[in-house]
RODRENLO-624366 format. One record per residue: residue in one letter; residue number from 1; x, y, z of N, C-alpha, C in turn. Coordinates in steps of 0.001 Angstrom, whole numbers, plus 500000, padded with zeros to 6 digits. Each point is the difference from the previous one (the first is absolute). Layout:
BEGIN
SITE code pos     nx     ny     nz    cax    cay    caz     cx     cy     cz
SITE    a NUM      X      Y      Z      X      Y      Z      X      Y      Z
...
% end
This chain:
BEGIN
SITE code pos     nx     ny     nz    cax    cay    caz     cx     cy     cz
SITE    m   1 490744 506014 487889 499981 498953 501073 501493 499579 500192
SITE    i   2 500004 499676 501313 501467 499637 500715 499903 498287 499577
SITE    d   3 501449 499987 499514 499718 498762 499546 501275 499493 501038
SITE    v   4 500072 499454 500758 500507 499568 501519 500986 498559 499601
SITE    k   5 498978 499075 499453 501612 498863 499408 500484 500562 499027
SITE    k   6 499411 500774 499114 501608 500242 499107 501018 500849 500786
SITE    n   7 499539 500928 501054 501150 500677 500568 500444 499317 500861
SITE    l   8 499650 499188 500725 500660 499144 500849 500929 498821 499372
SITE    k   9 499599 499857 498788 501048 499304 498857 501395 500927 499732
SITE    l  10 499320 501205 499272 501191 500441 499777 500999 500140 501419
SITE    i  11 499448 500557 501094 500690 500222 500972 500989 498918 500638
SITE    l  12 499622 498837 499912 500521 499043 500313 501213 499546 498989
SITE    e  13 499624 500059 498533 501110 500079 499182 501230 501172 499834
SITE    e  14 499217 501179 500576 501121 501145 500520 500649 499615 501013
SITE    r  15 499884 499117 500595 500793 499928 501152 500527 498539 500387
SITE    g  16 499798 499147 498542 500621 498837 499540 499583 498912 501080
SITE    i  17 498871 499923 500236 499320 499368 500599 498935 498769 499528
SITE    l  18 500815 498742 499716 499511 498875 498818 498128 499518 500747
SITE    q  19 499795 499853 499170 498214 499289 500670 500160 498938 500966
SITE    k  20 500867 499292 500055 500582 498786 500717 500894 500273 501371
SITE    q  21 500246 501273 500044 500921 500459 501126 498796 500117 500828
SITE    l  22 498899 500847 499364 498810 501045 500723 499007 498845 500414
SITE    a  23 499909 498800 499227 499497 498516 500759 500469 499571 500862
SITE    v  24 501560 499802 500231 500393 499534 501208 499670 501243 500920
SITE    a  25 500253 501070 499717 499806 500986 501328 498885 500261 500490
SITE    l  26 498773 499028 499619 498884 500113 499978 498834 498736 500705
SITE    g  27 501487 499432 499734 499264 498314 500358 499125 499367 499286
SITE    l  28 500243 500458 498310 498594 499113 499202 500914 500194 498836
SITE    s  29 499275 499113 499059 500465 499097 498827 500356 501243 498829
SITE    d  30 500692 499310 498987 500513 500879 498929 498909 500550 499368
SITE    q  31 499415 498643 499918 498316 500182 499132 498832 500896 500534
SITE    a  32 500213 500198 501389 498995 500996 500091 500636 501333 500192
SITE    i  33 501459 500076 499833 499985 501514 499701 499667 500119 498591
SITE    s  34 500432 499079 499084 499958 500041 498508 498375 500140 499654
SITE    n  35 499228 499384 501013 498717 500417 499471 499650 501282 500337
SITE    w  36 500593 500576 500819 499516 501230 500652 500234 501209 498544
SITE    f  37 501328 499678 499878 500402 500638 499266 499409 500627 498475
SITE    n  38 499536 498405 499555 499630 499724 498534 498068 500326 499997
SITE    g  39 499985 500379 501261 498880 499928 500017 498531 498712 500254
SITE    t  40 500542 499028 499992 498649 499214 500176 500030 499849 501196
SITE    e  41 500339 500450 501268 499591 500091 501279 500286 501249 500525
SITE    d  42 498805 500555 500969 500147 501726 500743 500873 500012 500958
SITE    v  43 500659 501071 500030 501035 500033 501206 499059 500703 501449
SITE    k  44 500179 499373 500947 498881 500439 500987 501102 501348 500861
SITE    l  45 499212 500917 500612 500533 501302 500501 501608 499560 501250
SITE    g  46 499587 498673 500605 500605 499870 500872 501450 499041 499364
SITE    k  47 500007 499651 499222 500782 499214 498740 501403 501562 499494
SITE    i  48 498888 500592 499277 500965 501144 499808 500756 501093 500821
SITE    t  49 499179 499985 501362 500794 500808 500891 501650 498998 500430
SITE    q  50 499071 498712 499621 501559 499154 501036 500958 500232 498316
SITE    i  51 499542 499355 499108 501137 500458 498270 500605 501048 500200
SITE    c  52 499257 501336 500762 500363 501894 499815 501149 499647 501335
SITE    e  53 499962 499332 500883 500901 499790 501432 501220 499283 499104
SITE    a  54 499766 498791 499573 500849 499621 499465 501116 500215 499155
SITE    a  55 499599 501260 499297 500291 500610 499073 500403 501276 500180
SITE    g  56 500136 500451 501484 500186 501274 500506 499356 501293 499252
SITE    v  57 498993 499743 499979 499143 501256 499309 499171 499822 500919
SITE    s  58 499096 501452 499684 498975 500214 500958 498482 500013 498992
SITE    l  59 498822 499954 500753 499275 499434 499060 499569 501395 498944
SITE    i  60 500409 500670 500796 499636 501754 499661 500545 500208 498127
SITE    d  61 501444 499635 500430 500709 500280 499221 499679 498767 498565
SITE    v  62 499883 498624 499960 499032 499288 499218 499465 500645 499361
SITE    l  63 498736 500697 500595 498793 500521 499232 500881 501244 499517
SITE    t  64 500983 500476 500623 499891 501502 498736 500885 499300 499500
SITE    y  65 500320 499435 499382 501597 499420 499508 499407 500312 498449
SITE    p  66 501155 501063 499226 501424 499560 500014 500485 501334 500795
SITE    e  67 498847 500772 500493 500180 501336 500913 500547 499441 501233
SITE    k  68 500969 500545 500933 500524 499562 501733 498548 501213 500171
SITE    y  69 498991 498906 500806 499125 501162 500849 501131 500668 501621
SITE    v  70 499455 501937 499770 500606 500466 500691 498959 500670 501158
SITE    p  71 499983 499832 500831 498880 500691 500732 499724 501503 500084
SITE    e  72 499062 500302 500204 499594 501482 498961 500492 500780 501197
SITE    k  73 499897 499862 501474 500711 501049 500930 501382 500306 500155
SITE    q  74 500892 498832 499082 501241 500184 499944 500082 501128 498959
SITE    a  75 498860 499895 498721 500082 500611 498621 499530 501857 500492
SITE    k  76 499316 499347 500457 498662 501674 500484 499979 499472 501488
SITE    p  77 500856 500862 500965 500049 499600 501169 498735 501161 500566
SITE    d  78 499861 500911 499178 498503 501318 500868 498730 499134 499171
SITE    c  79 499913 499358 498963 498774 499368 499469 499025 499267 500808
SITE    e  80 498669 500261 500403 499290 499433 500802 499302 498841 499450
SITE    e  81 499689 500349 498808 499334 498985 498677 500774 498804 500509
SITE    c  82 501524 500465 499733 501182 498605 499574 500369 499267 501247
SITE    k  83 499546 500586 501381 500511 499165 501035 498412 499304 500431
SITE    k  84 498704 500560 499435 499035 499039 500423 500196 498786 498863
SITE    k  85 500249 500038 498889 500397 498839 499146 501321 498867 500646
SITE    d  86 500951 500609 500626 500760 499744 500422 499791 498960 501226
SITE    e  87 498571 500834 500679 500100 498641 501308 499468 499604 499650
SITE    i  88 498869 499956 498630 499073 498732 499637 501410 498498 499495
SITE    i  89 500962 500499 499230 500935 499068 499817 500956 499446 501276
SITE    d  90 499818 500668 500588 500906 499825 501383 498879 499149 500598
SITE    n  91 498405 500109 500119 498949 499158 500587 500155 498492 499609
SITE    l  92 500164 500150 498892 499705 498546 498960 501151 499394 500227
SITE    n  93 501344 500662 499961 501334 498835 500326 499650 499364 501276
SITE    l  94 499315 500821 501057 500144 499767 501426 498782 498357 499937
SITE    l  95 498942 500550 499233 499160 499193 500096 500411 497927 499053
SITE    i  96 500549 500711 499015 500663 498637 499209 501117 499760 501369
SITE    k  97 500756 500622 500847 500902 499007 500851 499150 499539 501254
SITE    q  98 498542 500551 500258 499490 499364 500837 499353 498361 499654
SITE    l  99 499506 500136 498526 499309 499152 499432 501186 498835 499980
SITE    r 100 501334 500705 499509 500967 498285 500298 500254 499610 501336
SITE    s 101 500076 500798 500772 500260 499464 501191 499081 499068 500763
SITE    k 102 498446 500056 499408 499353 499457 500854 499846 498926 498908
SITE    k 103 501027 499459 498949 499615 498400 499285 501208 499119 501297
% end
């Protein structure tokens, strides 16, 4: 199972982004960020995408961490199944952007 919180925490550490800096970037309290990462509160998808944006990383890369997501169409340009999977991922990214723009 993918542990998004753990992956985000590791990515933030790799990039030298402190929880306090993340709190400022998101306009939240240090305690709110701490509560997410220590598991006392759940993180909503909208906040996860904001954290990704603040950290300069895509949601797909967080989900596939520590591996870097590489679209299969780049790795295997003639693979029809790969193209379908990449299209699904592209559509999910578009949906996330649309949902964020409605806020």
